[in-house]
C-alpha positions, -999 to 999 in steps of 0.1 A, spaced: -404 -125 168 -428 -118 140 -401 -125 114 -397 -160 128 -434 -169 130 -433 -189 98 -404 -210 110 -420 -215 144 -454 -225 129 -438 -250 105 -417 -265 133 -448 -271 155 -466 -289 127 -439 -308 108 -438 -339 130 -476 -344 130 -483 -377 112 -514 -363 94 -496 -331 82 -487 -330 45 -452 -318 37 -466 -292 12 -487 -277 40 -457 -273 62 -438 -257 34 -467 -233 26 -467 -223 63 -429 -217 61 -431 -196 30 -464 -177 34 -445 -144 42 -420 -147 13 -424 -126 -18 -417 -135 -54 -392 -107 -57 -372 -119 -26 -383 -91 -3 -402 -114 20 -392 -134 51 -379 -154 68 -354 -164 41 -359 -139 13 -366 -166 -13 -375 -156 -49 -402 -172 -69 -381 -199 -86 -372 -212 -51 -408 -212 -37 -434 -239 -37 -460 -228 -63 -487 -234 -37 -470 -210 -13 -471 -183 -39 -509 -185 -41 -511 -183 -3 -488 -153 -2 -511 -131 -23 -541 -140 -3 -522 -136 30 -512 -100 21 -548 -92 10 -561 -106 43 -535 -86 63 -546 -54 46 -583 -60 52 -582 -76 86 -554 -60 105 -550 -27 87 -587 -22 83 -584 -13 46 -615 -17 25 -613 -46 1 -612 -25 -31 -585 -3 -15 -565 -34 -5 -566 -46 -41 -555 -11 -53 -526 -11 -29 -515 -46 -41 -514 -31 -76 -496 1 -67 -475 0 -35 -469 -38 -35 -466 -44 -73 -438 -69 -82 -440 -88 -49 -469 -110 -61 -476 -126 -95 -499 -104 -116 -523 -132 -124 -529 -137 -87 -536 -100 -82 -559 -100 -112 -578 -130 -97 -582 -112 -64 -594 -81 -82 -620 -102 -101 -632 -118 -69 -635 -85 -50 -653 -68 -79 -679 -96 -81 -686 -91 -44 -696 -54 -50 
């Protein structure tokens, strides 16, 4: 069921008149990874909406902090170690900068 949540979410919103097509696509692709290891379709970066790629990095950071209860600095560390290659390095560097400014 979890694997299909991007598809189900996008389906629920795609026919709303006020919903932008890009937003629906971001919802559909927010669990994908630039290396193709994501879901639901296993797309690689060249096949993804660039806006989706931004959301993917933030989504994983949020998952680590909110659901896994990892401290923000530790979440950034895990993105750079355990999850390296799944998200663009400039996005990870931006997250690192933001988190370091909060400290």
